[in-house]
N, C-alpha and C positions, 0 to 999 in steps of 0.2 A: 244457495247459490244465487249468483246474478250473472244474466248475459249480459258482459263487456260492449260487444259487437260480433257482427257477422258478415263472413267476406263472401259473395261470390266470385268466383273465376270463370272466364270460358277461354279457353285457350282453342287458338287455331293456326292453320299456316301462317307462315310469316307473309305479311303485306306492307312492305315500306312505303305505299301510298297509303295508307290507313286515316292518314287526317285529311285527305282530298275527299275518300270517300264516307268518312265517318261524321267529318266536318258541320255539316249542314244539318245533320241530325241532332248533333251536341248542341247547337245553337237552337234549333227548336225544342231539345228537353230544357235547355238551358231558362229559354222563354217562357215555356208553358210551365214550369215548375220553380219560377224564381230562382234559377241558380246562376253560376258564373262558370265561361268557360276559361280555364288558364292554358298559356299555352307554355312548354316547358323546352328549354334549348339543352339539347344533351349532345353529349360531344359524337364527335365521328367515332365510328366503332363501340359506340356503347351496348351493352347486352339489349337484346330485342324485347327483353320484359319490361324494360325501363320504360315507364309513361312517357308520351309526348305530348299529351295533353291531361288536362285534367276537369272534371265538371264536378263542382262543388255547389252543391245543395244543402240545407239546413241541416240535416241528418246524416246525409251520405257522401261519399268520395266516389267518382267512377274514374278510374285511370284508364285510359285508352294508350295502348304500345302497338309497336308491330306484329307483337303474335298472340295479344291477349286483353280481354278487357275483364276489368277486376273492380268491385264494387265492394266498397267497406260501408257497412251501413250500422248507425247508432241508434239502439231502438228507444223510445221515449221511456223516461223513468217508470211510469206506472205498469209497463210489462219487462221490464229488465228481472224482477225474478220469477218468471215462468217462461219457462224454454216455451212452450207451444206457443204462446201468444207471441212472443220475440220473430219466433221463426215464421209466426203469418206474418207479422211486419215488417221482415224483412222480404217475404216473398212476395208480400202486397209492393213493397217498394220497387223490388227488383224488375218484375215480370215487365211494367210497362217499358222501362229503362232500356231492358235488352229487348224487346220488341222493335222498338224503335234504333238501335244502332246494329240490330241484323238486317237492316234495311241496307247496312252497307254490302252486303254478300260476301261475308268472311266464311272461310271454310274450316269451321268447328271440327277441332280434334277429340278436345274433351272437356268437360265443366264438373266443377265440383262447390262445395259450400265448407266452409269453416266454421265452428262455433268458440268463440274465444270467451271463458267463462272464469269466473271469479269465486272460488272457493274459501271464505274467509276462514281462518283459524279462531278454533274456538278460545276464548282465554279463562285460564282458570286453573 
């Protein structure tokens, strides 16, 4: 078994001004974590789960949408074969990001974690 990626999603009540409130926090995270903020042009009437901005880090993508934050974390190779180690990596990566983004004062509805695992077929 190999952990390809772990995703964390925090769903909140719709906030069409999320980029105004979360923008300064995204910029701070990008500066401190050596990342880049990408602004996405989404069409009028796009689903509220479609990201308006992405924070791109070396091993993590943070999607910011009007109704949720979604983190996609790619564990380093030395922990991908041990789920506990990969989960610890993801937790340690996600918590400081989440703490910073929650300063935008969104009203959380639910949160969850998704593990994407690869079970190679045995040959023979």
